[in-house]
N, C-alpha and C positions, 0 to 999 in steps of 0.2 A: 331794369327795375325789380329786385328783389323784393318778394313776399315774404314775410315772417310770418308762421303759423306758430300760434300757442296755445295750448290746453292743457287742462288739468289729468294728471295722469289716474286712471282709473284701472282698478287691479281687483279682480274677483267681487265686480258690482260695487266695487267702494274707494272712495278717493285713498291715495297712496299719499301718507304723511312721511315726511323726513324725521330726523332726530328730534327737532323742536316742535314736532305737532303742526307743523307748516305744510298744508298741500303741496306737493310735487308737481312741476310742470315739465311737461313736452315741449318738443319744437319742432318745426320744419316736417322730415320724414316721418318722425316719429307720430304725429299728430294725425298724420294723412292715414299711417298705419293702424293705428286706433280706432279712426272713424271706418276705416273700410273692416276692421274686426268687429267691429259693434252692429254696422250696417249686416253683414253676414250671418250673424248671431239672429238679428231681429227679424232677418226675411224666414228664419224657419228651415231654411234648405237643409243646415247640419242634423236635424232631427229626422229628417227625411232617410239621411243616409243610414242609420243606426240599424243594423243588422241586415243590410242588404247585401245579397252576393250576386246579383244581377249585373254583369259588368256592363250592359246596354243601358239599362237604367241608372247604375251609379254615373257613368260616363255623361248622360243626359242632365244630371242634376250638377254634377262637376260643371257643364257647359252653363247652366243656368247661373250659378253663382260666377262664373267668370264675368258673365252679361251685368251681374249686379254687381262686380268691382269696377266694369268698364263703364259705368254711369259715372265714378268719380272725375271731373275735368281736371282734376290737379295731375292725372295720369297720363303718360302717351299712349294713344290710342295703339294698340296691336303688340304692347309688350307685357300684356297680363298673362299670365302663367298660373292655372289651379290643377296640383297634382295630388292625386291619394297616394300617400307613402305606404309601403309596405307594413309598418307599423298603426296603418289606419287613420296617423295626422295627416290633415288636409294643408299643403303647403301653397301659398300664394306669394306670387313674385311679380314685381311690374316696376317699372323706371317712373317716377315722378317727372315734372316737367324740369324740376331744378336738380334731379339726383335719382338716385334708387333706392326702395324699399326692400 
């Protein structure tokens, strides 16, 4: 049985509207990705990374973010990867039970 996830699309902490001013929706893995993004932001872990240059502390916080992401039961355990890019961006990849995000 396939589960369909549907949620409102949130962009910059506001509803995203289509050309008819109707809130746009996300489905399936996009919903999971949005939920994870919000969970990471709400955890406060990203703020802790600002200005950090100590690689050991950065690695510890990235592991904490990975553990936060791993709490989502829609993801396959062991497939979550959290990487800090050279640009400073944090990249999170994982496989959902139904596909990849």
